[in-house]
C-alpha positions in Angstrom: -1.3 69.0 -13.8 -4.6 67.8 -15.2 -3.5 68.3 -18.7 -0.3 66.4 -18.1 -2.2 63.4 -16.8 -4.8 63.1 -19.6 -3.7 60.5 -22.2 -3.6 60.9 -25.9 -6.7 58.9 -27.0 -5.1 58.2 -30.3 -2.3 56.2 -28.8 -3.8 54.9 -25.6 -6.8 52.8 -24.8 -9.9 55.0 -24.4 -11.3 53.2 -21.4 -8.1 53.7 -19.5 -8.1 57.4 -20.6 -11.6 57.8 -19.2 -10.6 56.1 -16.0 -7.6 58.3 -15.5 -9.8 61.5 -16.2 -12.3 60.3 -13.6 -9.5 59.7 -11.1 -8.2 63.3 -11.6 -11.6 64.8 -11.3 -12.4 62.9 -8.2 -9.1 63.4 -6.4 -10.5 66.4 -4.4 -13.5 64.3 -3.2 -11.3 61.5 -1.8 -9.5 63.1 1.2 -8.0 59.8 2.3 -6.1 59.4 -1.0 -2.4 60.5 -0.5 -0.3 62.0 -3.2 1.8 58.9 -3.2 -1.2 56.6 -3.9 -2.6 59.0 -6.5 0.8 59.1 -8.3 1.0 55.3 -8.3 -2.5 54.9 -9.8 -1.8 57.6 -12.4 1.5 56.0 -13.5 -0.1 52.6 -13.7 -3.0 53.8 -15.9 -0.5 55.5 -18.2 2.0 52.6 -18.4 2.6 51.1 -21.8 2.5 47.6 -20.3 -1.0 47.9 -18.9 -2.3 49.5 -22.2 -0.8 46.7 -24.2 -2.4 44.1 -22.0 -5.8 45.8 -22.3 -5.5 45.8 -26.1 -4.7 42.1 -26.1 -7.5 41.4 -23.7 -10.0 43.3 -25.9 -8.8 41.5 -29.0 -9.2 38.1 -27.4 -12.7 38.9 -26.1 -13.8 39.9 -29.6 -12.1 37.1 -31.5 -15.4 35.4 -32.2 -16.6 38.4 -34.3 -13.3 38.7 -36.0 -12.8 36.0 -38.6 -9.1 36.8 -38.9 -8.4 35.9 -35.3 -9.0 32.3 -34.2 -6.8 29.5 -32.9 -5.8 26.7 -35.3 -5.7 24.2 -32.4 -6.2 24.2 -28.7 -3.8 21.4 -27.6 -0.4 22.7 -28.5 1.1 21.3 -25.2 -0.2 17.8 -25.9 1.4 18.0 -29.4 4.6 19.2 -27.8 4.6 16.0 -25.6 3.9 13.8 -28.7 6.8 15.5 -30.6 9.1 15.0 -27.7 8.3 11.2 -27.6 9.1 11.0 -31.4 12.3 13.0 -31.1 13.5 10.9 -28.1 14.0 8.0 -30.5 16.0 10.1 -32.9 18.4 12.1 -30.7 21.2 9.6 -31.3 21.2 10.0 -35.1 20.6 13.7 -35.7 22.1 16.8 -34.2 19.0 18.8 -35.3 16.7 16.4 -33.4 18.8 16.7 -30.3 18.6 20.5 -30.5 14.9 20.5 -31.1 14.4 17.9 -28.3 16.2 20.3 -25.8 14.4 23.4 -27.1 10.9 22.0 -26.7 11.7 21.0 -23.1 12.6 24.5 -22.0 10.3 26.0 -19.4 9.6 29.3 -21.3 8.6 27.4 -24.5 6.3 25.1 -22.6 4.9 28.1 -20.6 4.1 29.8 -23.9 2.3 26.7 -25.3 0.3 26.4 -22.0 -0.7 30.0 -22.3 -1.7 29.5 -25.9 -3.9 26.5 -25.0 -5.6 28.5 -22.2 -6.5 31.3 -24.6 -7.6 28.8 -27.3 -9.8 27.0 -24.8 -11.2 30.3 -23.6 -10.0 29.6 -20.1 -9.6 33.3 -19.4 -13.2 34.3 -18.6 -13.7 35.3 -14.9 -16.0 33.0 -12.9 -18.6 35.3 -11.6 -21.4 34.3 -9.1 -24.9 34.0 -10.4 -26.9 37.2 -10.2 -29.6 36.6 -7.5 -33.2 37.1 -8.3 -35.1 39.8 -6.5 -37.2 38.0 -3.9 -38.7 38.7 -0.5 -36.4 38.7 2.4 -38.1 35.5 3.8 -37.8 33.6 0.5 -34.8 31.8 -0.9 -33.2 32.4 -4.3 -34.2 29.6 -6.7 -32.8 29.0 -10.1 -34.0 26.7 -12.9 -31.4 24.6 -14.7 -32.1 22.6 -17.8 -29.7 19.9 -19.1 -30.2 17.7 -22.2 -30.1 14.0 -21.2 -27.9 11.8 -23.4 -26.1 8.4 -23.1 -23.5 10.2 -21.0 -24.1 10.2 -17.2 -24.9 13.6 -15.6 -21.5 13.7 -13.9 -22.8 14.6 -10.5 -23.6 12.8 -7.3 -26.1 13.7 -4.6 -26.5 13.0 -0.9 -28.8 13.8 2.0 -27.5 16.7 4.1 -27.0 15.4 7.6 -28.2 18.7 9.2 -31.2 19.7 7.1 -32.3 16.4 5.5 -32.3 18.1 2.1 -31.0 16.6 -1.2 -27.8 18.4 -2.1 -25.1 18.1 -4.8 -22.3 16.1 -3.2 -19.7 16.3 -6.0 -19.3 17.4 -9.6 -17.3 15.1 -11.9 -14.6 17.0 -13.8 -15.3 17.0 -17.5 -18.8 15.7 -17.1 -22.0 17.2 -18.4 -22.8 19.1 -15.2 -19.3 20.5 -15.0 -19.3 21.6 -18.6 -22.7 23.3 -18.1 -21.3 25.5 -15.3 -24.8 25.7 -13.9 -24.7 23.1 -11.0 -22.3 23.4 -8.1 -21.3 21.4 -5.0 -23.6 22.2 -2.1 -26.6 23.3 -4.3 -29.9 22.1 -2.9 -32.1 20.2 -5.3 -35.8 21.0 -4.8 -37.5 19.5 -7.9 -36.6 17.3 -10.8 -38.9 17.6 -13.8 -41.5 19.2 -11.7 -41.4 16.4 -9.1 -40.6 17.5 -5.5 -37.7 15.6 -3.9 -38.6 16.7 -0.4 -38.4 13.7 2.0 -37.0 11.5 -0.8 -33.8 9.5 -0.6 -30.9 9.9 -3.1 -31.8 6.5 -4.6 -35.4 7.7 -5.3 -34.0 10.9 -7.0 -31.7 8.8 -9.1 -34.7 6.7 -10.3 -36.5 9.9 -11.3 -33.4 10.9 -13.3 -33.1 7.4 -14.9 -36.8 7.5 -16.0 -36.5 11.0 -17.5 -36.1 11.5 -21.3 -34.9 14.5 -23.3 -34.5 17.6 -21.2 -34.1 17.4 -17.4 -35.2 20.4 -15.5 -33.8 21.1 -12.0 -35.2 23.6 -9.5 -32.1 24.4 -7.3 -31.4 26.6 -4.4 -27.8 27.8 -5.1 -25.1 27.2 -2.5 -23.7 30.2 -0.7 -20.3 29.9 -2.3 -19.1 28.2 -5.5 -15.4 27.5 -5.8 -14.0 27.1 -9.3 -13.1 23.6 -10.3 -9.4 23.4 -11.1 -7.8 20.2 -12.3 -4.6 19.0 -10.6 -1.8 17.7 -12.8 -0.9 14.8 -10.6 -0.3 11.4 -12.3 -0.1 8.2 -10.3 0.6 4.5 -11.1 -2.0 2.2 -9.5 -0.6 -0.7 -7.5 -4.0 -2.5 -7.3 -6.9 -3.2 -9.6 -10.4 -1.7 -9.0 -13.9 -2.4 -10.3 -16.6 0.1 -9.2 -19.4 -2.4 -9.8 -17.8 -4.8 -7.2 -17.3 -2.1 -4.6 -20.3 -2.0 -2.2 -19.1 1.3 -0.7 -18.8 3.5 -3.8 -21.0 6.6 -3.7 -22.2 5.9 -7.3 -21.3 2.8 -9.3 -22.1 4.6 -12.6 -19.6 7.3 -11.7 -16.8 4.9 -10.8 -13.6 4.4 -12.9 -12.3 0.9 -13.4 -8.6 0.4 -13.7 -6.0 -2.3 -13.6 -2.8 -2.7 -11.6 0.0 -0.8 -13.3 -2.3 1.7 -15.0 -1.3 5.4 -15.0 -4.1 7.6 -13.8 -4.5 11.4 -14.0 -5.8 12.6 -10.6 -7.9 15.6 -11.4 -9.3 16.2 -7.9 -8.4 15.2 -4.4 -11.0 17.4 -2.7 -12.8 14.4 -1.1 -10.9 12.6 1.6 -12.2 9.2 0.6 -13.0 9.5 -3.2 -10.7 11.0 -5.7 -11.7 12.0 -9.3 -9.4 10.6 -12.0 -9.0 9.7 -15.7 -6.9 7.0 -17.2 -3.8 8.6 -18.8 -4.3 9.0 -22.5 -8.1 8.3 -22.3 -9.9 10.6 -24.8 -13.0 10.6 -22.5 -12.6 13.9 -20.6 -15.2 12.9 -18.0 -13.5 11.9 -14.7 -14.6 8.9 -12.6 -14.5 8.1 -8.9 -11.7 6.0 -7.4 -10.8 5.2 -3.8 -8.4 7.7 -2.3 -5.0 6.7 -0.9 -6.2 6.9 2.7 -9.3 4.8 1.9 -7.4 2.1 0.0 -4.7 1.9 2.7 -7.4 1.3 5.3 -8.9 -1.4 3.2 -5.6 -3.2 2.7 -4.9 -3.1 6.4 -8.3 -4.7 7.2 -7.7 -7.3 4.5 -4.3 -8.2 5.8 -5.6 -8.5 9.3 -8.3 -10.9 8.1 -5.7 -12.8 6.1 -3.4 -13.2 9.1 -6.2 -14.9 11.0 -7.2 -17.3 8.2 -3.9 -18.1 6.3 -1.0 -17.6 8.6 1.2 -20.1 6.7 1.1 -18.3 3.3 2.9 -15.1 4.3 4.9 -14.5 7.5 3.1 -12.2 9.9 6.1 -9.9 10.3 5.9 -9.0 6.5 2.7 -7.1 7.2 4.4 -4.8 9.7 7.7 -4.5 8.0 6.7 -3.7 4.4 4.9 -0.6 3.0 1.3 -0.6 1.9 1.2 0.0 -1.9 -1.7 2.0 -3.2 -0.7 4.8 -5.6 2.7 6.1 -6.6 3.1 9.6 -8.1 4.9 9.4 -11.4 6.2 11.5 -14.2 7.7 10.9 -17.7 11.5 10.3 -17.8 13.0 10.9 -21.2 16.0 8.8 -22.4 19.4 10.4 -21.9 21.7 9.9 -24.9 24.8 8.0 -23.7 23.4 7.6 -20.2 21.5 4.3 -19.8 19.4 3.3 -16.9 20.6 0.2 -15.0 18.6 -2.9 -15.8 17.8 -5.0 -12.7 16.6 -8.6 -12.9 14.6 -9.7 -9.9 13.3 -13.2 -9.3 13.4 -16.3 -7.1 16.6 -18.5 -7.2 16.4 -21.1 -10.0 14.1 -19.1 -12.3 16.9 -18.4 -14.9 18.0 -14.9 -14.2 21.7 -15.7 -14.4 21.3 -17.4 -17.7 19.3 -14.5 -19.2 21.9 -12.1 -17.9 24.8 -14.2 -19.4 23.1 -14.3 -22.8 22.5 -10.5 -22.8 26.1 -9.8 -22.0 27.4 -12.3 -24.5 25.3 -10.6 -27.3 27.3 -7.4 -27.0 30.2 -7.4 -24.5 31.1 -3.8 -25.4 27.7 -2.5 -24.4 26.5 -4.6 -21.5 28.5 -4.7 -18.2 28.0 -5.9 -14.7 29.7 -4.3 -11.7 32.7 -6.0 -10.2 31.8 -7.1 -6.6 33.8 -6.3 -3.5 35.2 -8.8 -1.1 37.2 -8.9 2.2 38.9 -12.2 1.3 42.5 -12.1 0.1 43.1 -12.6 -3.7 43.9 -16.0 -4.9 46.7 -17.0 -7.3 46.1 -15.3 -10.7 43.3 -13.0 -9.5 43.6 -9.3 -10.5 42.3 -6.6 -8.3 39.4 -4.8 -10.1 38.8 -7.7 -12.5 37.3 -10.7 -10.6 36.8 -8.7 -7.4 37.7 -5.4 -5.7 39.8 -6.7 -2.8 39.6 -4.6 0.4 39.8 -5.1 4.1 36.9 -6.3 6.3 37.0 -3.1 8.4 36.7 -0.9 5.3 33.8 -3.0 3.9 32.0 -2.9 7.3 32.4 0.9 7.4 31.0 1.3 3.9 28.1 -1.0 4.6 27.2 1.1 7.7 27.4 4.2 5.5 24.9 2.8 3.1 27.3 2.5 0.2 26.4 -1.1 -0.7 23.4 -2.2 -2.6 23.6 -5.7 -1.2 26.1 -7.7 0.8 26.5 -11.0 2.6 29.0 -13.3 4.3 30.3 -16.6 3.0 32.8 -18.8 4.8 33.9 -15.9 7.0 34.4 -13.4 4.2 32.2 -10.4 3.1 31.0 -10.0 -0.4 28.9 -7.1 -1.9 28.0 -4.7 -4.7 29.0 -1.1 -4.2 26.6 1.7 -5.4 29.5 3.7 -6.9 30.5 0.7 -9.1 27.0 0.9 -10.7 27.2 4.6 -11.2 30.6 4.4 -12.7 29.4 2.0 -15.4 26.4 4.3 -16.2 28.7 7.3 -16.4 31.0 5.4 -18.8 28.1 4.9 -21.2 27.4 1.2 -20.5 24.2 -0.6 -19.9 24.6 -1.9 -16.3 23.0 -5.3 -15.7 22.2 -6.5 -12.2 20.5 -9.5 -10.7 20.5 -8.9 -7.0 18.5 -10.4 -4.1 15.0 -8.9 -4.1 15.7 -7.2 -0.7 18.2 -5.0 -2.5 15.4 -3.2 -4.4 14.9 -0.6 -1.8 18.5 0.5 -2.0 18.6 0.3 -5.8 15.4 2.1 -6.5 16.7 5.6 -6.0 16.7 9.0 -7.8 20.5 8.6 -8.3 20.4 5.2 -10.1 16.9 5.3 -11.7 16.9 1.6 -12.4 14.5 -0.3 -14.7 13.3 -3.3 -12.7 12.3 -6.5 -14.6 10.7 -9.3 -12.6 11.6 -12.8 -14.0 8.5 -14.9 -13.1 8.4 -18.7 -13.2 5.5 -20.4 -15.1 3.1 -22.7 -13.4 4.5 -26.0 -11.9 3.8 -28.3 -14.8 5.5 -26.0 -17.4 8.3 -25.1 -15.0 9.1 -28.8 -14.5 8.7 -29.8 -18.2 10.8 -27.0 -19.6 13.7 -27.4 -17.1 13.8 -31.1 -17.5 13.8 -30.9 -21.3 16.7 -28.4 -21.1 18.5 -30.6 -18.6 18.8 -27.6 -16.3 21.1 -28.0 -13.3 19.7 -27.3 -9.9 20.8 -24.1 -8.3 20.0 -25.5 -5.0 23.0 -28.0 -5.4 26.3 -26.3 -4.7 28.0 -28.4 -7.4 25.2 -28.1 -10.0 25.6 -31.8 -10.5 21.9 -32.8 -10.8 18.5 -31.6 -12.0 15.8 -29.9 -10.0 13.5 -32.0 -7.7 9.7 -31.4 -7.4 10.4 -30.0 -3.9 12.8 -27.4 -5.4 10.3 -26.5 -8.2 7.7 -25.8 -5.5 10.2 -23.8 -3.5 10.8 -21.6 -6.6 7.1 -21.0 -6.9 6.7 -20.3 -3.2 9.6 -17.8 -3.2 8.1 -16.2 -6.3 4.7 -15.7 -4.6 6.5 -14.1 -1.6 8.5 -11.7 -3.8 5.4 -10.7 -5.8 3.4 -10.1 -2.6 6.1 -7.9 -1.1 7.6 -6.1 -4.1 5.4 -6.3 -7.2 4.6 -2.6 -6.9 8.3 -1.9 -7.6 8.4 -3.8 -10.9 8.5 -1.9 -14.2 7.9 -5.1 -16.3 7.2 -8.8 -15.8 8.7 -11.5 -18.1 7.5 -15.1 -17.6 10.4 -17.5 -18.2 8.5 -20.4 -19.6 10.7 -20.6 -22.7 14.2 -19.3 -22.4 14.6 -18.1 -26.0 11.3 -16.2 -25.8 12.1 -14.7 -22.5 15.5 -13.6 -23.9 13.8 -11.9 -26.8 11.4 -10.1 -24.5 14.3 -9.0 -22.3 16.1 -7.6 -25.4 13.0 -5.6 -26.4 12.5 -4.3 -22.9 16.1 -3.0 -22.7 15.6 -1.3 -26.1 12.5 0.5 -24.9 14.4 1.8 -21.9 17.0 3.2 -24.2 14.6 4.9 -26.6 11.1 5.5 -25.1 10.0 8.0 -22.5 8.8 5.9 -19.5 6.9 6.6 -16.3 9.0 6.8 -13.2 8.6 8.0 -9.6 7.9 11.8 -9.8 10.8 12.5 -7.5 13.3 11.2 -10.1 12.6 14.0 -12.6 12.4 16.9 -10.2 
């Protein structure tokens, strides 16, 4: 039996051969080992798959000494994403581009590229705990860590441990100097900095020592009991508020903060801290992460801010808006690639009188065979000359009420005793037929429209300030939309009503807008709208993550 189990060292890995021989020789000394367990281990050590993996492992580990084996690049997955963005603009003109576009999105291709990058970046070494020094039982293990100080921050924050009063490492910033060194971990106790004891000192005092240090910084550290490996998450979010760390009195470390603007897409690399996340701006070449308020912290801040606003400015926003509408902080997003022949609906949102109808009319007139708007439904009987399905879809009031209750209408209303509305299926049918569906609904319809099924692109048409609004509308002799007969121009009261309505829409729904176009000049706004629609047709864009799952 022994001879049958010993591997041919010419064809099999010698280390596995030795391990198998040792197993055979020791079998008699391991009474608890059953024949079944012994057979399993024997077959495993002799399997071709395991031997092949060991050979690959050995080759990778020794690639530094072998000039013939080294990666040409370490970001194949990033290049794949860049290539997909280029191909997305060419799928409508080339069959080869379409095939390559589909091939590069397949899971096994992207898995292969991710594995390649992991090997190229040497992300395969096991993370082993530091070997403790031999010390007396009553003494603690201490290690000396040296880091070279540069213009880059250390990438770590410190705090006073509430139980012991010691200075400890509170967090390690992903991609920072401390993280890259692999020598400092969360929970490590700092004893000395450059030979200066930090016992009894506050974190601010320790920071001053670090700021005054030049060249090499030497830490004397008592290692934490356990050191979990730092793994980056792949979550991307769109920020629905702006943030400046220097203006935040509660940030743990202003130097470690990450500034961002409303609408920025952020890569959340760590959510370990309940109040402070680590993030990078998407596309930023700086690999060091920064601190941003977590969703829970920001929601708490907004609630407090709204409560104060309710007390001081009750006339600006109705109180019931605070309770009824969601609290926008971050929205998880992912890239949605254009679908040839299937265009996302374009939704124009804005206050009455801002010019949405005129922009929509001009877009549709520019290419009637491409742009369509859904035919509305009504419960009123058809008038002389009206054709069902052309001016309206005529149906009974009972049927409309049933469909409204079933959630089949994006928006609806009653006028002179008759119901009118836009059915969700009428939008889907236009999209499925290959048209660009244009909509300009009431802003309250956004929650129904913004769904995984429709995937709309929402453009907010914003009025300019009062003086420009009045000047441009009077010069164009625009007719008031507040007058049912459109027989006169706008009044100052109506201009102010447009601005007031715009402020309300922005407060409640600005986090749902994909783009904002200020309609100060109709021809310029029209050009911006055309460019926006073209981007939707050709460019990969960020959308709610649930839409691409």
